[in-house]
Short mmCIF file of the C-alpha atoms (twelve columns), coordinates in Angstrom:
data_MODEL
# 
_entry.id   MODEL 
# 
loop_
_atom_site.group_PDB 
_atom_site.id 
_atom_site.type_symbol 
_atom_site.label_atom_id 
_atom_site.label_alt_id 
_atom_site.label_comp_id 
_atom_site.label_asym_id 
_atom_site.label_seq_id 
_atom_site.Cartn_x 
_atom_site.Cartn_y 
_atom_site.Cartn_z 
_atom_site.pdbx_PDB_model_num 
ATOM 1   C CA . UNK A 1   -37.185 56.513  33.311  1 
ATOM 2   C CA . UNK A 2   -36.351 52.968  34.862  1 
ATOM 3   C CA . UNK A 3   -37.506 50.851  31.742  1 
ATOM 4   C CA . UNK A 4   -35.404 52.703  29.431  1 
ATOM 5   C CA . UNK A 5   -32.430 52.738  31.505  1 
ATOM 6   C CA . UNK A 6   -32.676 49.076  32.081  1 
ATOM 7   C CA . UNK A 7   -33.233 48.020  28.889  1 
ATOM 8   C CA . UNK A 8   -30.000 50.040  27.823  1 
ATOM 9   C CA . UNK A 9   -28.178 48.132  30.536  1 
ATOM 10  C CA . UNK A 10  -29.042 44.951  29.508  1 
ATOM 11  C CA . UNK A 11  -28.156 45.881  25.481  1 
ATOM 12  C CA . UNK A 12  -24.788 47.219  26.866  1 
ATOM 13  C CA . UNK A 13  -23.960 44.406  28.652  1 
ATOM 14  C CA . UNK A 14  -24.989 41.794  26.237  1 
ATOM 15  C CA . UNK A 15  -22.293 43.901  23.752  1 
ATOM 16  C CA . UNK A 16  -19.867 43.777  26.303  1 
ATOM 17  C CA . UNK A 17  -19.767 40.434  27.149  1 
ATOM 18  C CA . UNK A 18  -20.151 38.737  23.685  1 
ATOM 19  C CA . UNK A 19  -16.505 38.659  22.601  1 
ATOM 20  C CA . UNK A 20  -15.440 37.072  25.721  1 
ATOM 21  C CA . UNK A 21  -17.993 34.619  25.616  1 
ATOM 22  C CA . UNK A 22  -17.157 33.776  22.337  1 
ATOM 23  C CA . UNK A 23  -13.084 33.268  23.261  1 
ATOM 24  C CA . UNK A 24  -14.008 31.234  25.615  1 
ATOM 25  C CA . UNK A 25  -15.625 28.682  23.599  1 
ATOM 26  C CA . UNK A 26  -12.633 28.905  20.890  1 
ATOM 27  C CA . UNK A 27  -10.046 26.423  20.911  1 
ATOM 28  C CA . UNK A 28  -2.775  10.050  17.297  1 
ATOM 29  C CA . UNK A 29  7.154   -22.197 10.773  1 
ATOM 30  C CA . UNK A 30  6.522   -24.137 12.026  1 
ATOM 31  C CA . UNK A 31  8.064   -25.609 8.529   1 
ATOM 32  C CA . UNK A 32  11.968  -25.004 7.280   1 
ATOM 33  C CA . UNK A 33  12.675  -21.522 6.672   1 
ATOM 34  C CA . UNK A 34  15.492  -20.929 4.473   1 
ATOM 35  C CA . UNK A 35  17.222  -24.442 4.555   1 
ATOM 36  C CA . UNK A 36  15.590  -25.456 7.818   1 
ATOM 37  C CA . UNK A 37  17.803  -22.320 9.520   1 
ATOM 38  C CA . UNK A 38  14.789  -20.334 10.474  1 
ATOM 39  C CA . UNK A 39  12.902  -23.418 11.718  1 
ATOM 40  C CA . UNK A 40  15.116  -24.264 14.628  1 
ATOM 41  C CA . UNK A 41  12.672  -22.249 17.171  1 
ATOM 42  C CA . UNK A 42  14.923  -18.905 17.120  1 
ATOM 43  C CA . UNK A 43  13.104  -15.647 17.024  1 
ATOM 44  C CA . UNK A 44  13.143  -15.254 13.264  1 
ATOM 45  C CA . UNK A 45  11.380  -19.184 12.737  1 
ATOM 46  C CA . UNK A 46  8.146   -19.352 10.233  1 
ATOM 47  C CA . UNK A 47  6.528   -17.399 7.375   1 
ATOM 48  C CA . UNK A 48  8.652   -13.989 7.543   1 
ATOM 49  C CA . UNK A 49  9.074   -11.013 5.186   1 
ATOM 50  C CA . UNK A 50  6.891   -8.575  2.855   1 
ATOM 51  C CA . UNK A 51  5.230   -8.539  -0.023  1 
ATOM 52  C CA . UNK A 52  3.500   -5.284  -0.399  1 
ATOM 53  C CA . UNK A 53  0.071   -4.583  0.401   1 
ATOM 54  C CA . UNK A 54  -0.460  -8.586  0.243   1 
ATOM 55  C CA . UNK A 55  1.492   -9.228  2.718   1 
ATOM 56  C CA . UNK A 56  -1.371  -10.552 5.387   1 
ATOM 57  C CA . UNK A 57  -3.285  -11.546 2.118   1 
ATOM 58  C CA . UNK A 58  -4.589  -15.309 2.776   1 
ATOM 59  C CA . UNK A 59  -3.180  -16.994 -0.190  1 
ATOM 60  C CA . UNK A 60  -3.488  -20.455 0.886   1 
ATOM 61  C CA . UNK A 61  0.005   -20.551 2.670   1 
ATOM 62  C CA . UNK A 62  0.755   -19.574 6.325   1 
ATOM 63  C CA . UNK A 63  0.541   -16.153 7.572   1 
ATOM 64  C CA . UNK A 64  3.720   -13.326 7.688   1 
ATOM 65  C CA . UNK A 65  4.265   -13.739 11.486  1 
ATOM 66  C CA . UNK A 66  7.329   -11.476 10.730  1 
ATOM 67  C CA . UNK A 67  7.441   -8.401  8.907   1 
ATOM 68  C CA . UNK A 68  8.437   -4.973  8.503   1 
ATOM 69  C CA . UNK A 69  4.840   -4.087  7.053   1 
ATOM 70  C CA . UNK A 70  2.577   -2.663  9.164   1 
ATOM 71  C CA . UNK A 71  -0.325  -5.249  10.236  1 
ATOM 72  C CA . UNK A 72  -4.052  -4.139  9.793   1 
ATOM 73  C CA . UNK A 73  -5.641  -3.448  12.812  1 
ATOM 74  C CA . UNK A 74  -8.884  -5.463  13.180  1 
ATOM 75  C CA . UNK A 75  -11.102 -2.415  12.949  1 
ATOM 76  C CA . UNK A 76  -9.579  -1.727  9.334   1 
ATOM 77  C CA . UNK A 77  -11.063 -4.516  7.688   1 
ATOM 78  C CA . UNK A 78  -14.008 -4.340  5.795   1 
ATOM 79  C CA . UNK A 79  -14.632 -0.660  7.490   1 
ATOM 80  C CA . UNK A 80  -14.418 2.312   5.373   1 
ATOM 81  C CA . UNK A 81  -12.306 4.535   5.385   1 
ATOM 82  C CA . UNK A 82  -13.276 7.771   8.101   1 
ATOM 83  C CA . UNK A 83  -13.305 11.499  5.675   1 
ATOM 84  C CA . UNK A 84  -11.851 14.078  7.259   1 
ATOM 85  C CA . UNK A 85  -14.151 16.499  8.398   1 
ATOM 86  C CA . UNK A 86  -14.291 20.260  6.794   1 
ATOM 87  C CA . UNK A 87  -12.719 22.851  8.614   1 
ATOM 88  C CA . UNK A 88  -14.652 26.168  8.830   1 
ATOM 89  C CA . UNK A 89  -13.000 29.259  9.479   1 
ATOM 90  C CA . UNK A 90  -14.429 31.053  12.955  1 
ATOM 91  C CA . UNK A 91  -15.144 34.667  12.388  1 
ATOM 92  C CA . UNK A 92  -13.341 37.897  13.005  1 
ATOM 93  C CA . UNK A 93  -14.674 38.152  16.390  1 
ATOM 94  C CA . UNK A 94  -13.247 34.831  17.303  1 
ATOM 95  C CA . UNK A 95  -9.800  35.049  15.988  1 
ATOM 96  C CA . UNK A 96  -9.029  38.419  16.896  1 
ATOM 97  C CA . UNK A 97  -10.735 38.651  20.417  1 
ATOM 98  C CA . UNK A 98  -8.815  41.563  21.803  1 
ATOM 99  C CA . UNK A 99  -9.704  43.641  18.966  1 
ATOM 100 C CA . UNK A 100 -13.550 42.562  19.864  1 
ATOM 101 C CA . UNK A 101 -13.243 43.580  23.173  1 
ATOM 102 C CA . UNK A 102 -11.806 46.734  22.837  1 
ATOM 103 C CA . UNK A 103 -14.173 47.605  19.823  1 
ATOM 104 C CA . UNK A 104 -17.062 46.438  22.162  1 
ATOM 105 C CA . UNK A 105 -16.006 48.478  24.967  1 
ATOM 106 C CA . UNK A 106 -15.893 51.537  23.330  1 
ATOM 107 C CA . UNK A 107 -19.102 51.235  21.520  1 
ATOM 108 C CA . UNK A 108 -20.953 50.176  25.153  1 
ATOM 109 C CA . UNK A 109 -19.445 53.459  26.384  1 
ATOM 110 C CA . UNK A 110 -21.012 55.667  23.842  1 
ATOM 111 C CA . UNK A 111 -24.090 53.855  23.753  1 
ATOM 112 C CA . UNK A 112 -24.412 54.596  27.721  1 
ATOM 113 C CA . UNK A 113 -23.465 57.860  27.854  1 
ATOM 114 C CA . UNK A 114 -25.711 58.594  24.752  1 
ATOM 115 C CA . UNK A 115 -28.749 56.944  26.750  1 
ATOM 116 C CA . UNK A 116 -27.929 58.010  30.506  1 
ATOM 117 C CA . UNK A 117 -26.516 61.671  29.197  1 
ATOM 118 C CA . UNK A 118 -30.101 61.911  27.495  1 
ATOM 119 C CA . UNK A 119 -31.770 60.870  30.257  1 
ATOM 120 C CA . UNK A 120 -29.832 63.263  32.845  1 
ATOM 121 C CA . UNK A 121 -30.496 66.216  30.394  1 
ATOM 122 C CA . UNK A 122 -34.025 65.525  30.577  1 
ATOM 123 C CA . UNK A 123 -33.919 65.217  34.325  1 
ATOM 124 C CA . UNK A 124 -32.090 68.784  34.444  1 
ATOM 125 C CA . UNK A 125 -34.328 70.314  32.345  1 
ATOM 126 C CA . UNK A 126 -37.252 69.426  34.289  1 
ATOM 127 C CA . UNK A 127 -36.136 70.408  37.508  1 
ATOM 128 C CA . UNK A 128 -35.363 73.997  35.730  1 
ATOM 129 C CA . UNK A 129 -38.704 74.190  34.969  1 
ATOM 130 C CA . UNK A 130 -37.571 74.486  31.110  1 
ATOM 131 C CA . UNK A 131 -39.554 72.395  29.024  1 
ATOM 132 C CA . UNK A 132 -38.160 73.885  25.648  1 
ATOM 133 C CA . UNK A 133 -37.410 70.968  23.189  1 
ATOM 134 C CA . UNK A 134 -37.492 68.419  25.735  1 
ATOM 135 C CA . UNK A 135 -39.772 66.469  23.759  1 
ATOM 136 C CA . UNK A 136 -37.287 66.196  20.671  1 
ATOM 137 C CA . UNK A 137 -34.672 65.020  23.121  1 
ATOM 138 C CA . UNK A 138 -36.743 62.130  24.644  1 
ATOM 139 C CA . UNK A 139 -38.221 61.454  20.943  1 
ATOM 140 C CA . UNK A 140 -34.281 61.120  20.023  1 
ATOM 141 C CA . UNK A 141 -33.602 58.545  23.196  1 
ATOM 142 C CA . UNK A 142 -36.375 56.295  21.603  1 
ATOM 143 C CA . UNK A 143 -35.591 56.362  18.146  1 
ATOM 144 C CA . UNK A 144 -31.651 55.384  19.263  1 
ATOM 145 C CA . UNK A 145 -32.552 52.511  21.198  1 
ATOM 146 C CA . UNK A 146 -35.219 51.677  18.729  1 
ATOM 147 C CA . UNK A 147 -31.489 51.712  16.275  1 
ATOM 148 C CA . UNK A 148 -29.969 49.343  18.939  1 
ATOM 149 C CA . UNK A 149 -32.607 47.230  19.039  1 
ATOM 150 C CA . UNK A 150 -32.331 46.829  15.498  1 
ATOM 151 C CA . UNK A 151 -29.108 46.322  15.289  1 
ATOM 152 C CA . UNK A 152 -28.605 43.628  17.962  1 
ATOM 153 C CA . UNK A 153 -31.341 42.172  15.965  1 
ATOM 154 C CA . UNK A 154 -29.037 42.191  12.668  1 
ATOM 155 C CA . UNK A 155 -26.309 40.947  15.168  1 
ATOM 156 C CA . UNK A 156 -27.598 38.188  16.265  1 
ATOM 157 C CA . UNK A 157 -28.978 36.898  12.805  1 
ATOM 158 C CA . UNK A 158 -25.803 37.074  11.256  1 
ATOM 159 C CA . UNK A 159 -24.194 35.307  14.142  1 
ATOM 160 C CA . UNK A 160 -26.666 32.528  13.530  1 
ATOM 161 C CA . UNK A 161 -25.756 32.816  9.805   1 
ATOM 162 C CA . UNK A 162 -22.151 31.805  10.723  1 
ATOM 163 C CA . UNK A 163 -22.996 29.446  12.885  1 
ATOM 164 C CA . UNK A 164 -24.570 27.600  10.632  1 
ATOM 165 C CA . UNK A 165 -21.887 27.125  8.076   1 
ATOM 166 C CA . UNK A 166 -21.974 27.908  4.001   1 
ATOM 167 C CA . UNK A 167 -24.391 25.880  2.491   1 
ATOM 168 C CA . UNK A 168 -22.469 24.747  -0.194  1 
ATOM 169 C CA . UNK A 169 -20.270 21.431  0.452   1 
ATOM 170 C CA . UNK A 170 -16.828 22.359  1.704   1 
ATOM 171 C CA . UNK A 171 -13.653 21.030  0.486   1 
ATOM 172 C CA . UNK A 172 -12.345 18.616  2.643   1 
ATOM 173 C CA . UNK A 173 -8.203  18.401  3.554   1 
ATOM 174 C CA . UNK A 174 -8.047  14.807  2.635   1 
ATOM 175 C CA . UNK A 175 -7.302  12.922  -0.475  1 
ATOM 176 C CA . UNK A 176 -10.523 11.410  -2.084  1 
ATOM 177 C CA . UNK A 177 -11.267 8.843   -4.921  1 
ATOM 178 C CA . UNK A 178 -11.720 11.178  -7.072  1 
ATOM 179 C CA . UNK A 179 -8.170  12.371  -6.469  1 
ATOM 180 C CA . UNK A 180 -6.285  9.115   -6.802  1 
ATOM 181 C CA . UNK A 181 -8.243  8.280   -9.408  1 
ATOM 182 C CA . UNK A 182 -9.564  4.689   -10.687 1 
ATOM 183 C CA . UNK A 183 -6.511  3.089   -11.783 1 
ATOM 184 C CA . UNK A 184 -4.792  3.122   -8.269  1 
ATOM 185 C CA . UNK A 185 -7.451  1.511   -6.374  1 
ATOM 186 C CA . UNK A 186 -8.745  -1.709  -6.170  1 
ATOM 187 C CA . UNK A 187 -6.608  -3.116  -8.804  1 
ATOM 188 C CA . UNK A 188 -5.505  -6.594  -8.947  1 
ATOM 189 C CA . UNK A 189 -3.430  -8.418  -11.496 1 
ATOM 190 C CA . UNK A 190 -5.078  -10.863 -14.066 1 
ATOM 191 C CA . UNK A 191 -2.431  -13.707 -12.704 1 
ATOM 192 C CA . UNK A 192 -3.510  -13.359 -8.954  1 
ATOM 193 C CA . UNK A 193 -7.323  -14.800 -9.911  1 
ATOM 194 C CA . UNK A 194 -8.319  -12.403 -7.175  1 
ATOM 195 C CA . UNK A 195 -11.762 -9.670  -7.740  1 
ATOM 196 C CA . UNK A 196 -11.039 -5.750  -7.708  1 
ATOM 197 C CA . UNK A 197 -11.171 -4.204  -3.996  1 
ATOM 198 C CA . UNK A 198 -13.708 -1.797  -3.806  1 
ATOM 199 C CA . UNK A 199 -13.039 1.877   -2.173  1 
ATOM 200 C CA . UNK A 200 -13.140 1.444   1.600   1 
ATOM 201 C CA . UNK A 201 -13.445 -2.258  1.523   1 
ATOM 202 C CA . UNK A 202 -9.452  -3.213  2.643   1 
ATOM 203 C CA . UNK A 203 -6.765  -1.575  4.366   1 
ATOM 204 C CA . UNK A 204 -4.675  1.401   2.967   1 
ATOM 205 C CA . UNK A 205 -2.084  -0.347  1.568   1 
ATOM 206 C CA . UNK A 206 -4.420  -2.185  -1.017  1 
ATOM 207 C CA . UNK A 207 -4.849  1.523   -2.692  1 
ATOM 208 C CA . UNK A 208 -1.797  1.129   -4.714  1 
ATOM 209 C CA . UNK A 209 -1.695  -1.600  -7.068  1 
ATOM 210 C CA . UNK A 210 -2.132  -1.309  -10.656 1 
ATOM 211 C CA . UNK A 211 -1.608  -4.336  -13.235 1 
ATOM 212 C CA . UNK A 212 1.345   -5.873  -13.811 1 
ATOM 213 C CA . UNK A 213 3.416   -4.615  -16.450 1 
ATOM 214 C CA . UNK A 214 4.223   -8.461  -17.832 1 
ATOM 215 C CA . UNK A 215 3.720   -12.111 -17.370 1 
ATOM 216 C CA . UNK A 216 6.637   -14.097 -15.242 1 
ATOM 217 C CA . UNK A 217 7.972   -16.153 -17.494 1 
ATOM 218 C CA . UNK A 218 10.125  -19.261 -17.929 1 
ATOM 219 C CA . UNK A 219 13.185  -16.797 -17.659 1 
ATOM 220 C CA . UNK A 220 12.301  -15.314 -14.218 1 
ATOM 221 C CA . UNK A 221 11.246  -18.844 -13.124 1 
ATOM 222 C CA . UNK A 222 14.998  -20.017 -14.009 1 
ATOM 223 C CA . UNK A 223 16.079  -16.897 -12.008 1 
ATOM 224 C CA . UNK A 224 13.939  -17.945 -8.747  1 
ATOM 225 C CA . UNK A 225 15.647  -21.495 -8.988  1 
ATOM 226 C CA . UNK A 226 18.814  -20.036 -9.651  1 
ATOM 227 C CA . UNK A 227 18.056  -17.387 -6.230  1 
ATOM 228 C CA . UNK A 228 16.819  -20.697 -3.966  1 
ATOM 229 C CA . UNK A 229 20.559  -22.548 -4.752  1 
ATOM 230 C CA . UNK A 230 22.175  -19.425 -4.076  1 
ATOM 231 C CA . UNK A 231 20.303  -18.310 -0.985  1 
ATOM 232 C CA . UNK A 232 20.691  -22.174 0.647   1 
ATOM 233 C CA . UNK A 233 24.757  -22.197 -0.667  1 
ATOM 234 C CA . UNK A 234 25.457  -18.823 0.762   1 
ATOM 235 C CA . UNK A 235 23.320  -19.921 4.157   1 
ATOM 236 C CA . UNK A 236 25.000  -22.917 4.557   1 
ATOM 237 C CA . UNK A 237 28.403  -20.893 4.475   1 
ATOM 238 C CA . UNK A 238 26.948  -18.648 6.435   1 
ATOM 239 C CA . UNK A 239 28.062  -15.651 4.089   1 
ATOM 240 C CA . UNK A 240 26.051  -12.406 4.803   1 
ATOM 241 C CA . UNK A 241 28.043  -10.508 1.780   1 
ATOM 242 C CA . UNK A 242 26.353  -13.144 -0.476  1 
ATOM 243 C CA . UNK A 243 23.181  -13.139 0.906   1 
ATOM 244 C CA . UNK A 244 23.250  -9.049  0.814   1 
ATOM 245 C CA . UNK A 245 22.889  -9.895  -2.947  1 
ATOM 246 C CA . UNK A 246 19.974  -11.764 -3.247  1 
ATOM 247 C CA . UNK A 247 17.679  -10.661 -0.451  1 
ATOM 248 C CA . UNK A 248 16.086  -7.698  0.792   1 
ATOM 249 C CA . UNK A 249 17.532  -5.705  3.558   1 
ATOM 250 C CA . UNK A 250 14.441  -6.848  5.713   1 
ATOM 251 C CA . UNK A 251 15.136  -10.738 4.568   1 
ATOM 252 C CA . UNK A 252 18.743  -10.143 5.465   1 
ATOM 253 C CA . UNK A 253 17.903  -9.013  8.441   1 
ATOM 254 C CA . UNK A 254 16.130  -12.155 9.868   1 
ATOM 255 C CA . UNK A 255 18.861  -14.584 8.048   1 
ATOM 256 C CA . UNK A 256 21.820  -12.372 10.388  1 
ATOM 257 C CA . UNK A 257 19.648  -12.484 13.625  1 
ATOM 258 C CA . UNK A 258 19.035  -16.907 12.913  1 
ATOM 259 C CA . UNK A 259 22.460  -16.967 12.023  1 
ATOM 260 C CA . UNK A 260 23.339  -15.736 15.351  1 
ATOM 261 C CA . UNK A 261 21.172  -17.711 17.447  1 
ATOM 262 C CA . UNK A 262 22.878  -20.826 15.232  1 
ATOM 263 C CA . UNK A 263 26.776  -19.213 16.731  1 
ATOM 264 C CA . UNK A 264 25.337  -18.483 20.634  1 
ATOM 265 C CA . UNK A 265 24.012  -22.551 20.319  1 
ATOM 266 C CA . UNK A 266 27.364  -23.477 18.832  1 
ATOM 267 C CA . UNK A 267 25.665  -25.088 15.994  1 
ATOM 268 C CA . UNK A 268 25.785  -24.771 12.265  1 
ATOM 269 C CA . UNK A 269 23.018  -25.772 9.528   1 
ATOM 270 C CA . UNK A 270 23.962  -27.076 6.315   1 
ATOM 271 C CA . UNK A 271 21.221  -27.471 3.254   1 
ATOM 272 C CA . UNK A 272 23.365  -29.738 0.356   1 
ATOM 273 C CA . UNK A 273 23.017  -31.492 -2.899  1 
ATOM 274 C CA . UNK A 274 19.849  -28.988 -3.261  1 
ATOM 275 C CA . UNK A 275 17.568  -30.144 -6.560  1 
ATOM 276 C CA . UNK A 276 14.730  -28.219 -7.551  1 
ATOM 277 C CA . UNK A 277 12.028  -30.541 -8.397  1 
ATOM 278 C CA . UNK A 278 9.160   -28.319 -9.112  1 
ATOM 279 C CA . UNK A 279 8.210   -24.409 -9.524  1 
ATOM 280 C CA . UNK A 280 4.892   -22.727 -9.434  1 
ATOM 281 C CA . UNK A 281 4.407   -18.842 -10.070 1 
ATOM 282 C CA . UNK A 282 0.961   -18.457 -8.400  1 
ATOM 283 C CA . UNK A 283 0.859   -14.762 -7.783  1 
ATOM 284 C CA . UNK A 284 2.471   -11.921 -10.124 1 
ATOM 285 C CA . UNK A 285 1.659   -8.063  -9.481  1 
ATOM 286 C CA . UNK A 286 2.989   -4.946  -9.704  1 
ATOM 287 C CA . UNK A 287 2.772   -1.700  -7.091  1 
ATOM 288 C CA . UNK A 288 3.866   1.232   -8.315  1 
ATOM 289 C CA . UNK A 289 7.274   1.090   -9.708  1 
ATOM 290 C CA . UNK A 290 8.217   -3.095  -7.628  1 
ATOM 291 C CA . UNK A 291 7.117   -5.829  -9.522  1 
ATOM 292 C CA . UNK A 292 5.890   -8.567  -6.896  1 
ATOM 293 C CA . UNK A 293 5.879   -12.635 -7.704  1 
ATOM 294 C CA . UNK A 294 5.315   -15.428 -5.050  1 
ATOM 295 C CA . UNK A 295 6.008   -19.040 -6.338  1 
ATOM 296 C CA . UNK A 296 5.441   -22.695 -4.759  1 
ATOM 297 C CA . UNK A 297 9.092   -24.098 -4.993  1 
ATOM 298 C CA . UNK A 298 9.992   -27.592 -4.435  1 
ATOM 299 C CA . UNK A 299 13.006  -29.243 -4.049  1 
ATOM 300 C CA . UNK A 300 15.525  -32.027 -2.121  1 
ATOM 301 C CA . UNK A 301 18.513  -31.780 -0.079  1 
ATOM 302 C CA . UNK A 302 20.174  -32.565 2.746   1 
ATOM 303 C CA . UNK A 303 19.054  -30.758 5.444   1 
ATOM 304 C CA . UNK A 304 20.829  -30.845 8.963   1 
ATOM 305 C CA . UNK A 305 21.941  -29.385 11.438  1 
ATOM 306 C CA . UNK A 306 25.386  -30.343 13.344  1 
ATOM 307 C CA . UNK A 307 27.528  -29.188 16.221  1 
ATOM 308 C CA . UNK A 308 30.206  -27.266 16.564  1 
ATOM 309 C CA . UNK A 309 31.541  -28.490 19.551  1 
ATOM 310 C CA . UNK A 310 31.815  -31.809 17.831  1 
ATOM 311 C CA . UNK A 311 33.685  -34.265 15.695  1 
ATOM 312 C CA . UNK A 312 32.231  -36.130 12.395  1 
ATOM 313 C CA . UNK A 313 31.405  -39.300 13.616  1 
ATOM 314 C CA . UNK A 314 30.900  -38.641 17.078  1 
ATOM 315 C CA . UNK A 315 27.302  -38.787 19.167  1 
ATOM 316 C CA . UNK A 316 25.897  -35.775 19.348  1 
ATOM 317 C CA . UNK A 317 27.341  -34.557 15.746  1 
ATOM 318 C CA . UNK A 318 24.337  -34.089 13.929  1 
ATOM 319 C CA . UNK A 319 21.739  -31.992 16.334  1 
ATOM 320 C CA . UNK A 320 19.050  -32.249 13.962  1 
ATOM 321 C CA . UNK A 321 18.382  -33.208 10.332  1 
ATOM 322 C CA . UNK A 322 20.406  -36.450 8.556   1 
ATOM 323 C CA . UNK A 323 23.011  -35.844 6.605   1 
ATOM 324 C CA . UNK A 324 22.964  -38.985 4.469   1 
ATOM 325 C CA . UNK A 325 19.359  -38.749 3.251   1 
ATOM 326 C CA . UNK A 326 17.598  -36.298 1.382   1 
ATOM 327 C CA . UNK A 327 14.435  -34.480 2.148   1 
ATOM 328 C CA . UNK A 328 11.750  -33.220 0.640   1 
ATOM 329 C CA . UNK A 329 11.058  -29.580 1.002   1 
ATOM 330 C CA . UNK A 330 8.108   -27.255 -0.010  1 
ATOM 331 C CA . UNK A 331 8.299   -23.255 0.506   1 
ATOM 332 C CA . UNK A 332 6.298   -20.496 -1.199  1 
ATOM 333 C CA . UNK A 333 8.703   -18.015 -1.620  1 
ATOM 334 C CA . UNK A 334 8.093   -13.891 -2.571  1 
ATOM 335 C CA . UNK A 335 10.439  -12.090 -4.909  1 
ATOM 336 C CA . UNK A 336 10.517  -8.750  -6.043  1 
ATOM 337 C CA . UNK A 337 12.684  -6.158  -8.810  1 
ATOM 338 C CA . UNK A 338 12.379  -2.361  -8.544  1 
ATOM 339 C CA . UNK A 339 11.371  -1.137  -12.227 1 
ATOM 340 C CA . UNK A 340 12.696  -4.428  -14.263 1 
ATOM 341 C CA . UNK A 341 15.918  -4.766  -12.006 1 
ATOM 342 C CA . UNK A 342 16.923  -8.553  -10.913 1 
ATOM 343 C CA . UNK A 343 14.862  -10.275 -8.319  1 
ATOM 344 C CA . UNK A 344 15.564  -10.374 -4.747  1 
ATOM 345 C CA . UNK A 345 13.867  -12.547 -2.387  1 
ATOM 346 C CA . UNK A 346 11.205  -10.494 0.298   1 
ATOM 347 C CA . UNK A 347 9.205   -12.945 1.736   1 
ATOM 348 C CA . UNK A 348 9.337   -16.905 2.924   1 
ATOM 349 C CA . UNK A 349 5.998   -18.854 3.576   1 
ATOM 350 C CA . UNK A 350 5.731   -22.082 4.913   1 
ATOM 351 C CA . UNK A 351 3.625   -24.645 3.331   1 
ATOM 352 C CA . UNK A 352 0.844   -26.243 5.389   1 
# 
């Protein structure tokens, strides 16, 4: 009689402890900036601004040093985008451990009563000398034990099947290339001369680059020249209201910071008698509803920095530059416009 009791005890303990174990396992310029004012050693010097998804592209000019656009990490360049892992729903006993524990407790007590109660009845009948129906009760106990073993095997099979997961491909939580569509992945402007970027070959900012709506014409180039002259004039007058109408908020912040630094140093930078020598559009592209154009501008001007504590003609009046001769300057300016609106200055890059 010891062997059936031992087997029954092991079965009951296994079923009673299964929910508990499951519950325990259950559970991110060097060159001159605007009129030279941004190259006076301040925090706003060098190449500044944003060029959309191409902010940190190598376009032949000095790379952007300060920008509101997040820089891609070293691991992102050329690395494929990691796919999200599928979420598998846990089984019922892991999602409801309390109910599972109660059910197992009731089942264990019932099974123990059926087994041990039958064995005690057989022992009582043997002591009293009554043998009628003893064989039937013994066969009943063996049948119950076999039934429990079958149920335990079925439960183990089901548990292993759930652990392996479904054979079909699960649905992922993130967006895929097919969901985004090929029209917004890896497309470059025809004018830029760049090859399309395949999925996973660049950083995330390159994923939304449809082709430009139209080429940048002579009218746009004239507007770029006008913006160049107006920005230099507003800079020389320290007119932030005028700069606000000509630049993006990011560029306005850089200009304002540089002007504050000049005020602290008691100097002013002036760009006078500006004459545009040449303009050449190097890149033009569109991202969603925003057009971008990068143009190489070459001009001459009297570019000098004067001291506010000195009078004209005094020694030390001109701190840097020359107020009598023209200086030739070349810079790459990037302009942006939203839905065909007016162009605004969004970035300045120094030319080597």
